[in-house]
N, C-alpha and C positions, 0 to 999 in steps of 0.2 A: 178219781176224776169226777167233777161235777158237770151238770148239764143245765144249760140255759136255753131260752126259747126266743126265736127271732120273729119279729112282726113286720114283714117286709111290705105288705099290701101291694104285692105284685098284681098287675091289672092287665093281663093280656087281652081280655075280652072287654072292649070299651063300652059295650052295651050293658054290662053288668053295672047296676047303680052304684055310684061312688060311695054313697053313705053306707051301703051294705059292706063295702070293704072294711070300714072302720068298726061296724057292728060285729063282723066276723072276728076282727082282731081283738076286740074287747072280750068276746066270748072265749076265744082261744087263750087269752091272758088269764081269765078266771080259772079255766080248766088247767092251765100250766101250773098255777100256784097250787091248786088242789092235788095235782099229780106229783108235786115235789120238785119241779124245776127250780133252779137256784136263782136266776134273775130273768128279766125280760129286757130285750134290746130293740131299739127303734132307729132306723136309718134316716137320712135326709137326702132327698133328690128333688129336682125341679124340672118342669116342662115336659116330662116323659112319663110313660106308664110303667116304669121300672122302679120299684121301691117308692111308692107314692106317698111320701110324707114331706111336703114343703116346709113344715115346722114340726119336728119331732117332739118338741116340748108340749105342744098342744095335745098330741096323742098321749104323751106320758101323763099329763094331768088327768085326762079322761080315764086312762087305764088305772091310775092310782085310786080314782074315785070308786072303782068297781072291785078292786082287790083289797087285801087286808094288810099285808106286810112285805110282800116280795119287792126287792130292789129293782129299779128301772134305770137302764143305761141308754143314753143316746149313742147311736152306733153308725155314723158319727155326725156331729155338727161340723159343717164344712166352713171353717173359719175365714178363708179368703173372700167369701161372698157376703159376709156379715160386717156390720159396724159393731165393734166390740163394746161400745158404750151402751147401745141398745140391747145387744145380746146379753151382756152381763146383768142388766136389770131384769130381762125376761127369765134368765136362769134363776136369779134370786127369788123372783115371784113364784116360779114353778116349784122351787124347793119348799117354799112356804105352803103352797097349796097341796103339795104332796107330803107334807109333814116330815120332811127330811129323808125321803126315800130315793132321791135323785142322785145319779152318778153321771158324770160327763165324759163321753167319748168324743174326741175331737180329731180332725184330720184336715189334710189340705185339698181333698177332692181328687177325682180321677177322670171326670168326663169333660172333654174339650167342648162338647155340645153345650153344656151348662155354663162353663167359663165364658165362652164366646157371647152368650146371651146376657151375661152379667157384665160384659165389657171388662173382664179380667183376663189378661194374657196368660195362658197356661204356663208359659215359661217363667212367670213371676210367682207361681203358686207356692214354691218352697220358701222364698224370702218373705212373702206376705204372711204365710202361716207362722213362721218363726216370730215375726214381729207381733202378729195378732195373739199368739199364745202367751208371750211375755206380758202383753198389755192386759189380756183377759185375767191372768193370774193376779196381776197387780190390782185390777179393779175389784176382783172378788175377795181381796184381802180384807176389805172393810175400811181401808185407809183412803183418804182423799188422794186422788191420783191425777197428775197431769202427764202429757206425753208429747214427744216431738220425734217424729221419724219420717221416712219417705211418704207414709200413707196417713199419718195422724199428726195433728198439731193442735193441741187444746190445753186450756188452763185446768188446774186441778178441779175434779168433780168427785162427789161421793155417790156411790150406787145405793139406791133405795128401791125396795126394802132390803133389810138384811136377811140372808138365808138362815135356815134352821141349822145347817151344818157349817162348821168352821174347822177345816175347809171341806168343800164338796169334793168327794173322790174324783180323780182325774185319770182318764185313759188316753193313750195315744194310739192312733191307727198306723200300723207299719207293716210292710210286706217283705222287704228285703232284709238280708242278714244284718247289714250295718245299721239300718234304721231300727230294727228290733233291739239289737245289742245296745246301742247307745241310748235308746229310750229307757231301757231297763236300768242301765248304769246311772242314769239321771234320776232314778227313783219313780218313774211313771209306770202305772199298770199299762199293759199292751193288749190291743185287739189286733188280730191278724186273720188272714184267710189264704189258703192255697188257691183260691178261686176254683177252677176245675182241674188243677194240677194233681198229680199223683203223689205217691208216698215220698218220692225224692224231695218234693217241695215241702211236704209236711215235716220231714226230718230236718231240712235246712232251717225252717222257721222255729221249730222246737229247739233245735240245737243252738240257735242264736240266743234264745231266752235262757236256756240252761247254762250256756257259756258265760253270759253276762251275770247271771245270779251267782255262779261260782266265783267269777273274778271280782265281783263287787262286794262279796262277803256280807257283813252286817248291814251295810248301806242299802242292800237290795232285799233285806228281809221284809217279808210281807208284800212284796210286789207280786201282782197277779197277772196271769196270762190266759187269754181267751182266744179260741180259734173257731171261726165261722165255717160251717160246712153244710151243704145240702144233705139232709138225712131223711129217710122215709122207711118205715117198717111196713112192708106190703102184706096184704092178706093172703096172696097166693102168687103164682108165677105170672098170671095174666096181669095182675095189678102191678107187679114189679116192672114188667115190660112197658106198660102204659106210662109209669112214672119216669122211667129212663128216657122215654121219648119226650116227655114234658121237660125234663132237665136239659135235654139236648136242644130243644126249641128255645128254652130260656137262655141257654148259653149263646145261641146264634144272635139273640137280641142284645144280650150283654156286650158281646164283641163289637157290635155296631156302634156303641157309644164309648167303649173302653179302648178299642184299638184304632178307631177312625174318628173323623170329625162328627160322624153321626148322620144317619138318614132317618128322619122322623116325619110322620105325616099326622097332623092334628093330634100330636101328643103320643101317637103310637110308633114305637121303634120297629123298623122293618127288619125281619130276620136276614142275617148275613150268611153267605156261604163261608164255611170255616174248614180248617184243616182237620180238626178232630172228627172222629166218627162216634156213632152211638156206643160202639164197643169201648172206645176210649173213656167215654163218660161213665159207662157201667163199671169199668175197672177202677176208676178213680174215686167214685162216690159211694158212701155207705147207704145204698138204696137196695133193699131186698127184703127177704124174710127175716124174722127176728134172729135166727141163727146166723145168717149171712152178715147182718149188721153187727152182731156181737163179735164175730171173727174179725171184721175190718176195724172195729174200734179198739180191738186189743192192741194194735200197733200204736194208736194214739196214747193209750194208757201206759205202754212200755216207754214212750218218749216223754213221759211226765207232763202231757198236756193237762193243765189244771182244770180247764173248763171248756167243754165243747158246746159251742153256740149252734143250735140246731135250726136250720131253715127248712121247714117242711112245706112252705107255701110258695113253691116255685112253679105253680101251674095247676096243682091239684085243687079240687073243690073243697069248700069249707068242711063238708061232711067227711071227706076222705082225710083231711088234715086232722080233724078231731079223732078219727079212728086210729090213725097212725100214732098220734100222741098217746092214746091209751095203750096201744100195743107196746110202744117204746117204754113207757113207765112200768108196765107189767112184766115184759119179757126181756128188756135190754138193761135198763138201769140197775137192777139188782146185781148184775154181774160186775159192776164197777163201783158201786157205792157201798160203804160200810154200814150205813144206817138203813133200816128197812124202809122201802118206799111206801108212802101213805097209800 
């Protein structure tokens, strides 16, 4: 099992200067590369203080300028809210500026609050995504491309500049069994997350990938599978309890935009009353001392989760995140990686 690092720029305290969020993310990126994390991943969201990257390609270019070789993945670009002609050009330019280290994670989005403010009906997101994905792949092929669909109607154009990579690796965001299974069977790498669900959800998602890889045979060879999870290696029991409370508060905000139309004030998501308890969050997430995290991650390794994407920035301070990263690389990674951790 490999480990990657997530750069969410979660911003619960709006008094914290926004530019510091990105400075912290860059510093964590440099440290992640030095510690031996496999890739860096950057989300996209708008109008809210949850995963604050309106354009993850900008963050990716900045992070690439401060790191040496680590791959950087968008996780994910929300295709229904973009014009594919503009986005394709921005992707190609970013890949040039990053000297070929970009990988594209794409998805259809999940927050009605954002769709509503982009005037995109949420019920159209699947059809819009399918059309946008096909168009994006055509535009990134390097061939002059025209398109006629419900949402696009234009004469052939060529995207400039040309990217370094031909093709740029492509990942699909998928949560359910069928979505994961069919994405793998089509040859796409897959990014998923159990959200705050427990091991039953983890088993379902990993099972979908493994079933598709088995059924697809040689056609699925080389397809990769990444699972996003909140992870934190605590210094002691008090630190563990504090971080569980932060993860619980994070989940209350997440549910307000994932499960409802969203209640937001000046960009700040209001915490929602939820059915889950802090004990539920503690049971589900690998947050604890190094030994506790190793024990929980053993299940992921047994399920052949190829890459665990670690989100340690769910409310903890930058200093605490850096300390957790160091403990994770020193005390957890060696249990799951064959190579010695730098």
